[in-house]
C-alpha positions as CSV (number, residue, x, y, z in Angstrom):
1,M,-159.5,80.4,-65.0
2,A,-160.4,77.6,-67.5
3,E,-162.5,78.4,-70.5
4,A,-166.1,77.3,-70.4
5,E,-167.1,74.3,-72.5
6,V,-169.0,75.3,-75.7
7,A,-172.4,73.7,-76.1
8,H,-173.0,75.1,-79.5
9,H,-170.3,76.4,-81.9
10,W,-171.4,79.2,-84.2
11,S,-171.3,78.4,-87.9
12,P,-172.9,80.2,-91.0
13,I,-176.6,79.4,-91.5
14,T,-177.5,76.5,-93.7
15,D,-180.1,76.3,-96.4
16,L,-183.3,74.3,-96.0
17,T,-183.2,70.6,-96.6
18,G,-186.4,68.9,-97.8
19,F,-188.5,66.4,-95.9
20,D,-192.0,65.1,-96.1
21,R,-194.5,67.6,-94.7
22,E,-197.3,66.7,-97.1
23,L,-199.6,65.2,-94.4
24,D,-199.6,68.4,-92.3
25,R,-199.9,70.4,-95.5
26,A,-203.1,68.7,-96.7
27,E,-204.8,69.2,-93.3
28,L,-203.9,72.8,-93.0
29,L,-205.1,73.7,-96.5
30,S,-208.4,72.0,-95.9
31,L,-208.8,73.7,-92.6
32,S,-208.1,77.0,-94.3
33,S,-210.8,76.2,-96.8
34,V,-213.3,75.4,-94.0
35,W,-212.6,78.7,-92.3
36,D,-213.2,80.5,-95.6
37,D,-216.6,78.9,-95.8
38,V,-217.4,79.8,-92.1
39,K,-216.4,83.5,-92.7
40,K,-218.9,83.7,-95.5
41,D,-221.7,83.2,-93.0
42,L,-220.3,85.6,-90.4
43,P,-220.7,89.4,-90.1
44,S,-217.4,91.1,-90.9
45,D,-217.2,92.9,-87.5
46,Q,-217.3,89.5,-85.7
47,V,-214.4,88.3,-87.8
48,D,-212.5,91.5,-87.1
49,E,-213.1,91.1,-83.3
50,F,-211.7,87.6,-83.5
51,N,-208.6,88.9,-85.3
52,E,-208.2,91.7,-82.7
53,R,-208.3,89.2,-79.8
54,L,-205.8,87.0,-81.6
55,K,-203.5,90.0,-82.1
56,R,-203.7,90.9,-78.4
57,E,-203.0,87.4,-77.4
58,W,-199.9,87.3,-79.7
59,A,-198.7,90.6,-78.3
60,I,-199.1,89.5,-74.7
61,E,-197.6,86.0,-75.1
62,T,-194.6,87.0,-77.2
63,G,-193.4,89.1,-74.2
64,L,-194.4,86.6,-71.5
65,I,-192.5,83.8,-73.1
66,E,-189.3,85.9,-73.1
67,R,-190.0,86.9,-69.5
68,I,-189.8,90.6,-70.3
69,Y,-192.7,91.0,-67.9
70,T,-195.0,88.7,-65.9
71,L,-198.8,88.7,-65.8
72,E,-201.3,86.7,-63.9
73,A,-203.3,84.4,-66.1
74,G,-206.6,86.1,-65.2
75,I,-205.2,89.5,-66.2
76,T,-203.9,88.1,-69.5
77,Q,-207.4,86.9,-70.4
78,L,-208.9,90.2,-69.3
79,L,-206.5,92.1,-71.6
80,I,-207.3,89.8,-74.5
81,E,-211.0,90.3,-74.1
82,Q,-211.2,93.9,-73.1
83,G,-208.1,95.5,-74.8
84,I,-204.7,96.6,-73.8
85,D,-205.3,99.1,-71.0
86,A,-202.9,99.8,-68.1
87,S,-205.9,100.4,-65.8
88,L,-206.8,96.7,-66.1
89,I,-203.5,95.6,-64.7
90,P,-203.2,95.6,-60.9
91,H,-199.8,96.6,-59.5
92,D,-199.5,93.2,-57.8
93,A,-200.3,91.3,-61.0
94,T,-197.0,92.1,-62.8
95,D,-193.4,92.6,-62.0
96,K,-193.2,96.0,-63.7
97,S,-195.3,99.1,-63.7
98,P,-198.7,98.5,-65.4
99,Q,-198.1,101.5,-67.7
100,L,-194.8,100.1,-68.9
101,V,-196.2,96.6,-69.5
102,A,-199.2,98.0,-71.3
103,G,-196.9,100.1,-73.4
104,I,-194.7,97.2,-74.4
105,I,-197.7,95.0,-75.3
106,A,-199.2,97.9,-77.3
107,D,-196.0,98.1,-79.4
108,Q,-196.0,94.4,-79.9
109,A,-199.7,94.5,-81.0
110,Q,-198.8,97.3,-83.4
111,A,-196.1,95.0,-84.8
112,V,-198.8,92.6,-85.9
113,D,-200.6,95.4,-87.8
114,F,-197.2,96.1,-89.3
115,L,-197.0,92.5,-90.5
116,F,-200.5,92.6,-92.1
117,D,-199.7,95.9,-93.8
118,F,-196.5,94.4,-95.2
119,V,-198.4,91.4,-96.6
120,G,-201.2,93.6,-97.9
121,Q,-198.8,95.8,-99.8
122,Q,-197.0,92.8,-101.2
123,R,-193.7,94.0,-100.0
124,V,-190.5,91.9,-100.3
125,L,-188.7,91.1,-97.1
126,S,-185.5,93.0,-96.5
127,T,-183.0,93.6,-93.8
128,S,-184.1,97.2,-93.4
129,Y,-187.7,95.9,-92.8
130,I,-186.4,93.5,-90.1
131,K,-184.6,96.5,-88.4
132,Q,-187.8,98.5,-88.5
133,L,-189.7,95.6,-87.0
134,H,-187.1,95.3,-84.2
135,A,-187.3,99.1,-83.5
136,L,-191.1,99.0,-83.3
137,M,-191.2,96.0,-81.0
138,T,-188.6,97.3,-78.6
139,R,-189.6,100.9,-78.6
140,K,-190.6,101.0,-74.9
141,Q,-187.6,98.9,-73.8
142,A,-184.7,101.2,-72.8
143,T,-182.0,98.7,-71.8
144,A,-180.8,95.2,-72.4
145,S,-178.9,92.8,-70.2
146,G,-175.2,92.5,-70.7
147,I,-172.0,91.4,-69.1
148,D,-169.1,93.8,-68.3
149,Q,-165.4,93.2,-68.4
150,F,-165.5,91.7,-64.9
151,G,-168.2,89.1,-65.8
152,K,-170.9,90.9,-64.0
153,H,-174.5,91.3,-65.3
154,V,-175.3,94.9,-66.1
155,E,-178.0,96.8,-68.0
156,V,-176.8,98.6,-71.1
157,P,-178.7,101.0,-73.4
158,L,-180.7,99.1,-76.1
159,E,-180.0,100.2,-79.6
160,H,-183.3,100.0,-81.5
161,G,-183.2,98.6,-85.0
162,E,-179.4,98.3,-84.9
163,Y,-177.3,95.1,-85.1
164,K,-175.4,94.2,-82.0
165,R,-171.9,95.6,-81.6
166,W,-170.6,93.1,-79.1
167,P,-170.6,89.3,-78.9
168,Y,-173.4,87.6,-77.2
169,N,-172.6,84.0,-76.1
170,P,-174.8,83.2,-73.1
171,T,-173.9,80.6,-70.5
172,Q,-176.5,77.9,-70.1
173,S,-177.7,76.4,-66.8
174,D,-175.2,73.6,-67.2
175,G,-172.3,76.0,-67.4
176,R,-171.7,75.6,-71.1
177,V,-171.6,78.4,-73.6
178,F,-173.9,78.9,-76.6
179,Q,-172.2,80.8,-79.4
180,Y,-174.2,83.1,-81.6
181,C,-173.1,84.8,-84.8
182,P,-170.2,87.2,-84.0
183,P,-171.0,90.9,-84.7
184,E,-168.6,91.2,-87.7
185,Q,-170.5,88.5,-89.5
186,V,-174.1,89.6,-88.7
187,A,-174.7,91.8,-91.7
188,S,-173.5,89.2,-94.2
189,E,-175.5,86.5,-92.5
190,M,-178.7,88.6,-92.4
191,D,-178.2,89.3,-96.2
192,R,-177.9,85.6,-96.8
193,L,-180.9,84.8,-94.6
194,V,-183.1,87.2,-96.7
195,D,-181.8,85.9,-100.0
196,L,-182.4,82.3,-99.1
197,H,-185.9,83.1,-97.8
198,L,-186.8,84.9,-101.1
199,A,-185.5,81.9,-103.0
200,H,-187.7,79.6,-100.9
201,M,-190.7,81.8,-101.6
202,A,-190.0,81.6,-105.3
203,L,-189.9,77.8,-105.0
204,G,-193.2,77.6,-103.1
205,V,-191.8,76.1,-99.9
206,D,-194.7,75.1,-97.5
207,A,-195.6,77.9,-95.2
208,E,-195.2,76.1,-91.9
209,L,-191.8,74.7,-93.0
210,E,-190.6,78.1,-94.2
211,A,-191.8,79.8,-91.0
212,A,-189.8,77.3,-88.9
213,W,-186.7,77.7,-91.1
214,L,-186.8,81.5,-91.1
215,H,-187.4,81.6,-87.3
216,H,-184.6,79.2,-86.5
217,R,-182.0,80.6,-88.7
218,F,-182.7,84.1,-87.5
219,T,-182.3,83.0,-83.9
220,Q,-179.0,81.3,-84.8
221,I,-177.7,84.7,-86.1
222,H,-179.2,86.5,-83.1
223,P,-178.5,89.9,-84.8
224,F,-179.7,92.3,-82.1
225,Q,-178.8,93.0,-78.5
226,D,-182.2,91.9,-77.3
227,G,-185.6,91.1,-78.7
228,N,-184.4,88.4,-81.1
229,G,-187.1,85.9,-80.0
230,R,-189.9,88.4,-80.5
231,V,-188.6,89.3,-83.9
232,A,-188.2,85.6,-84.9
233,R,-191.8,84.9,-84.0
234,A,-192.9,88.0,-85.9
235,L,-190.9,86.8,-89.0
236,A,-192.5,83.3,-88.7
237,S,-195.9,85.1,-88.4
238,L,-195.2,87.0,-91.5
239,V,-194.8,83.8,-93.5
240,L,-198.0,82.4,-92.1
241,I,-200.0,85.6,-92.6
242,R,-198.9,85.7,-96.3
243,E,-200.4,82.2,-96.6
244,G,-203.7,83.5,-95.3
245,W,-203.3,81.8,-91.9
246,F,-202.8,83.2,-88.4
247,P,-199.8,84.8,-86.5
248,L,-197.7,82.4,-84.6
249,V,-198.8,82.4,-80.9
250,I,-196.5,80.4,-78.6
251,A,-198.1,80.5,-75.2
252,V,-196.2,80.2,-71.9
253,P,-197.3,76.5,-71.2
254,D,-195.8,75.6,-74.6
255,R,-192.4,77.2,-73.8
256,P,-190.6,74.0,-72.7
257,K,-191.6,72.2,-75.9
258,Y,-190.7,75.3,-78.0
259,L,-187.2,75.4,-76.5
260,E,-186.8,71.7,-76.9
261,N,-187.8,71.9,-80.6
262,L,-185.4,74.9,-81.2
263,A,-182.6,72.7,-79.6
264,A,-183.5,69.9,-82.1
265,A,-183.2,72.4,-84.9
266,D,-179.8,73.5,-83.6
267,A,-178.8,69.8,-83.9
268,G,-180.1,69.7,-87.5
269,D,-183.7,68.5,-87.2
270,L,-186.2,71.2,-88.1
271,R,-189.1,68.8,-88.2
272,P,-190.3,69.1,-84.5
273,L,-190.3,72.9,-84.8
274,A,-192.3,72.8,-88.1
275,S,-194.7,70.3,-86.5
276,Q,-195.3,72.6,-83.5
277,F,-196.0,75.6,-85.8
278,A,-198.5,73.4,-87.7
279,A,-200.1,72.4,-84.5
280,V,-200.5,76.0,-83.4
281,Q,-202.2,76.8,-86.7
282,R,-204.6,73.8,-86.3
283,K,-205.5,75.2,-82.8
284,W,-206.3,78.6,-84.2
285,F,-208.3,77.3,-87.1
286,R,-210.3,75.3,-84.6
287,K,-210.9,78.4,-82.5
288,A,-211.8,80.5,-85.5
289,I,-214.3,77.9,-86.9
290,G,-215.8,77.6,-83.5
291,I,-216.9,81.2,-83.3
292,G,-219.5,80.5,-85.9
293,E,-222.2,79.2,-83.6
294,E,-222.0,82.0,-81.1
295,V,-222.2,84.6,-83.8
296,R,-224.9,82.8,-85.7
297,R,-227.2,82.6,-82.6
298,A,-226.7,86.3,-81.9
299,A,-227.4,87.2,-85.5
300,E,-230.6,85.1,-85.5
301,R,-232.0,87.5,-82.8
302,T,-231.6,90.4,-85.2
303,D,-234.6,90.9,-87.5
304,Q,-232.6,92.9,-90.0
305,L,-230.1,90.1,-90.5
306,I,-232.8,87.4,-90.7
307,A,-234.6,89.4,-93.4
308,A,-231.3,89.5,-95.4
309,I,-231.0,85.7,-95.4
310,G,-232.1,84.6,-98.8
311,E,-232.8,81.2,-100.5
312,Q,-229.3,81.1,-101.9
313,F,-227.7,81.4,-98.4
314,R,-230.0,78.6,-97.2
315,E,-229.1,76.3,-100.1
316,R,-225.4,76.9,-99.5
317,R,-225.8,76.0,-95.8
318,A,-227.8,72.9,-96.7
319,Q,-225.2,71.7,-99.2
320,T,-222.4,72.4,-96.8
321,R,-224.3,70.4,-94.2
322,V,-224.4,67.4,-96.6
323,D,-220.7,67.8,-97.2
324,M,-219.9,67.9,-93.5
325,E,-221.5,64.5,-93.0
326,Q,-218.5,63.1,-94.9
327,A,-216.3,63.8,-91.8
328,K,-218.6,61.4,-89.8
329,E,-218.1,58.7,-92.4
330,T,-214.4,59.1,-92.2
331,A,-214.6,59.0,-88.4
332,H,-216.4,55.6,-88.6
333,T,-213.5,54.3,-90.7
334,L,-210.9,55.6,-88.1
335,A,-212.9,53.9,-85.3
336,Q,-212.6,50.6,-87.2
337,M,-208.9,51.2,-87.7
338,A,-208.5,51.8,-84.0
339,R,-210.5,48.8,-83.0
340,S,-208.2,46.6,-85.1
341,Q,-205.1,48.1,-83.6
342,F,-206.4,47.7,-80.1
343,D,-207.3,44.1,-80.7
344,T,-203.7,43.5,-81.9
345,L,-202.4,45.1,-78.7
346,R,-204.7,43.1,-76.5
347,C,-203.1,39.9,-77.7
348,E,-199.5,41.2,-77.6
349,V,-199.8,42.8,-74.2
350,G,-201.7,39.8,-72.8
351,T,-198.9,37.6,-73.8
352,A,-196.3,40.0,-72.4
353,I,-197.8,40.1,-68.9
354,G,-198.8,36.5,-68.8
355,A,-202.6,37.2,-68.7
356,D,-204.4,34.4,-66.9
357,G,-208.0,35.7,-67.2
358,E,-208.3,36.5,-63.5
359,A,-205.5,38.4,-61.7
360,R,-204.1,39.6,-65.0
361,R,-206.2,40.2,-68.1
362,V,-206.4,42.5,-71.1
363,F,-209.6,43.3,-72.9
364,V,-211.0,45.6,-75.6
365,D,-214.5,47.0,-76.1
366,D,-216.1,49.8,-78.0
367,G,-219.8,49.4,-77.0
368,T,-220.9,48.7,-80.6
369,D,-222.3,45.3,-79.7
370,E,-224.1,46.5,-76.6
371,D,-227.1,48.7,-75.8
372,A,-227.2,52.4,-76.7
373,D,-226.6,53.6,-73.1
374,R,-223.3,51.8,-73.0
375,R,-222.2,53.4,-76.3
376,S,-222.6,56.8,-74.6
377,W,-220.1,55.9,-71.8
378,H,-216.9,57.8,-71.0
379,R,-218.3,61.4,-71.3
380,Y,-216.5,62.4,-68.1
381,Q,-213.1,61.0,-69.3
382,V,-213.5,62.6,-72.7
383,I,-214.5,66.0,-71.4
384,E,-211.8,66.1,-68.7
385,T,-209.2,65.1,-71.4
386,A,-210.3,68.0,-73.6
387,R,-210.1,70.4,-70.6
388,H,-206.4,69.5,-70.0
389,P,-204.2,72.6,-70.7
390,S,-202.2,70.7,-73.3
391,L,-205.4,70.2,-75.4
392,D,-208.0,72.8,-74.3
393,Y,-210.9,72.5,-76.7
394,Y,-214.7,72.0,-76.6
395,V,-216.0,68.5,-77.1
396,N,-219.2,68.1,-79.0
397,L,-220.7,64.7,-78.2
398,R,-224.2,65.5,-79.6
399,E,-223.3,65.1,-83.3
400,F,-221.0,62.1,-83.1
401,H,-219.2,60.0,-80.5
402,S,-217.3,56.7,-80.9
403,W,-214.9,55.2,-78.5
404,V,-212.5,52.2,-78.1
405,R,-211.0,51.1,-74.8
406,L,-208.1,48.9,-73.9
407,G,-208.6,47.6,-70.4
408,L,-205.5,46.5,-68.4
409,V,-206.0,44.5,-65.2
410,T,-203.1,43.4,-63.0
411,E,-202.4,42.8,-59.3
412,A,-201.7,46.6,-59.0
413,G,-205.2,47.4,-60.1
414,R,-207.1,48.4,-63.3
415,S,-206.2,50.9,-65.9
416,D,-207.9,51.9,-69.2
417,I,-206.5,53.5,-72.3
418,L,-209.4,55.3,-74.0
419,L,-209.6,56.6,-77.6
420,S,-212.5,58.9,-78.4
421,L,-213.7,60.2,-81.7
422,H,-216.1,63.1,-81.4
423,G,-217.2,66.5,-82.8
424,V,-215.2,69.6,-82.0
425,N,-216.7,73.0,-81.1
426,W,-220.2,73.8,-79.9
427,E,-221.6,74.0,-83.4
428,Y,-220.6,71.1,-85.6
429,R,-218.9,72.6,-88.7
430,G,-217.4,69.4,-90.0
431,L,-214.5,69.2,-87.6
432,V,-214.0,65.8,-85.8
433,G,-211.3,65.2,-83.2
434,A,-209.7,62.2,-81.6
435,S,-208.2,62.2,-78.2
436,M,-206.6,59.4,-76.1
437,C,-206.2,59.3,-72.3
438,L,-205.0,56.9,-69.6
439,Y,-206.8,56.6,-66.4
440,R,-206.6,54.3,-63.4
441,R,-209.4,53.0,-61.2
442,Q,-209.5,52.2,-57.5
443,K,-212.3,50.8,-55.4
444,G,-214.0,53.4,-53.2
445,D,-216.5,53.3,-50.4
446,D,-219.3,54.8,-52.4
447,I,-218.3,54.1,-56.0
448,E,-217.4,50.6,-57.3
449,H,-214.4,51.9,-59.2
450,Q,-213.3,55.5,-58.8
451,I,-211.4,57.1,-61.7
452,I,-208.0,58.5,-60.7
453,E,-204.9,59.9,-62.4
454,L,-206.6,60.7,-65.7
455,E,-204.0,62.1,-68.1
456,P,-204.0,62.7,-71.9
457,V,-201.5,60.4,-73.7
458,C,-201.9,62.0,-77.1
459,G,-199.3,64.7,-77.9
460,E,-202.1,66.9,-79.3
461,L,-205.7,66.6,-80.4
462,F,-206.0,64.7,-83.7
463,Q,-208.5,66.6,-85.9
464,F,-209.7,66.5,-89.4
465,N,-212.5,68.0,-91.5
466,Y,-214.9,67.3,-94.3
467,K,-212.7,68.9,-96.9
468,E,-209.6,66.7,-96.3
469,A,-209.3,63.6,-98.4
470,S,-210.0,60.4,-96.5
471,A,-206.8,58.8,-97.6
472,S,-204.8,61.7,-96.1
473,V,-206.8,61.6,-92.8
474,E,-206.2,57.8,-92.5
475,Q,-202.5,58.2,-93.1
476,R,-202.2,60.9,-90.4
477,F,-204.4,59.0,-88.0
478,D,-202.4,55.8,-88.3
479,R,-199.2,57.7,-87.3
480,W,-201.0,59.6,-84.5
481,L,-202.6,56.4,-83.2
482,E,-199.3,54.5,-83.0
483,E,-197.5,57.4,-81.2
484,S,-200.4,57.9,-78.7
485,L,-200.6,54.2,-77.9
486,V,-196.8,54.0,-77.3
487,R,-197.1,56.9,-74.9
488,G,-200.1,55.4,-73.2
489,L,-198.5,51.9,-72.7
490,D,-195.3,53.5,-71.5
491,Q,-197.1,55.6,-69.0
492,W,-199.1,52.6,-67.8
493,R,-195.9,50.5,-67.5
494,R,-194.2,53.2,-65.4
495,G,-197.2,53.3,-63.0
496,E,-197.3,49.6,-62.4
């Protein structure tokens, strides 16, 4: 029998090589500062509740993404909101017993507390701590999948907190083998992993970059029989928590991108994985900042809390409000940048398709030269784009909304690429987002042009805040705008 082709040959882990992450770094630091301001206005129990829900979501998703168990989406949300309780899990909503699933999730939730305690005690990462973390996270898992001498899949006892004793080189779907670190090299590789990580900490490596490096190099070693992915995300979370940020939640819909980015890291490019980790942090900062309005409105109904609000608090809020207006000024600048780029594309695309002004034409508008009603167009498109699972955020069009549209008319019909700049979250706390979508139109019996096939063409929501320097925002936006327009035009071309 011929040996299987090797897709990835094991080699000792490599140190971090530098690359420019400054743009992500500036935004994350400013978001962290905004969240610190929001927390000052919130009752501590509300912040604690937010953190508890985040912990439960991390605990659930880290097992779902490894397919240790299955859960219906509605039950996942129920457990996040109500707590980890086996009685909340119907037998037909999972592939294992509800008691076992709840037990595994509870252990994984306890691991998050273990991470926070580690950071609070200012402990230094060690291989013994990593073994303790593995033992805790896999406590309810009795077995791991293995392959016997005849090549058959079998279940073998899982050794908790112990390095693997046998090689683990899984066969991929294409029949090729992926080689992980051989057992005899694991201990030395893990020692090297910890030493390099501590050196990075001393050098002040950016948190999102170090989290990606530590996660990836750990997975290359694959030191345990099972549970390596869960421990890798816990180690990445440890780095992020130490920075004062949030644990790394990789949800099931993000799994394909996550695996793709890990493959890119295997090939030597860590940037996509670091960018994904940064995007996850942006998402959680946005969610955290967004809890302010709900809590504030509840607090305002409490006489005791109202009585405690003094002049100093009101002055701080008033000054913060003035500061938050800066984000709107930056948004106006971005809208002008976008209009200029759209105008350039109008000429270039018009030439490419041979626009004749009738059957084929390309146009740009932003409503600024028209009446106020027209400037409020596109609410449906913007809201539907925000509701897409890849973005999933609340659009605030009350505080600020600006849009630019590229219209594309050919014999096949009409399409629009729409950029929208708008507030983010129910209460405006100085967060502004930009989204871009492509939608097509067709004539209907009762509507002149029905909107069909609406899809986001931005990889993620572009967001910024009043604490980030305008120059940094403009640099990031320029890159995001170019990438989004390329995706939008390519998607339009493929649909023609």
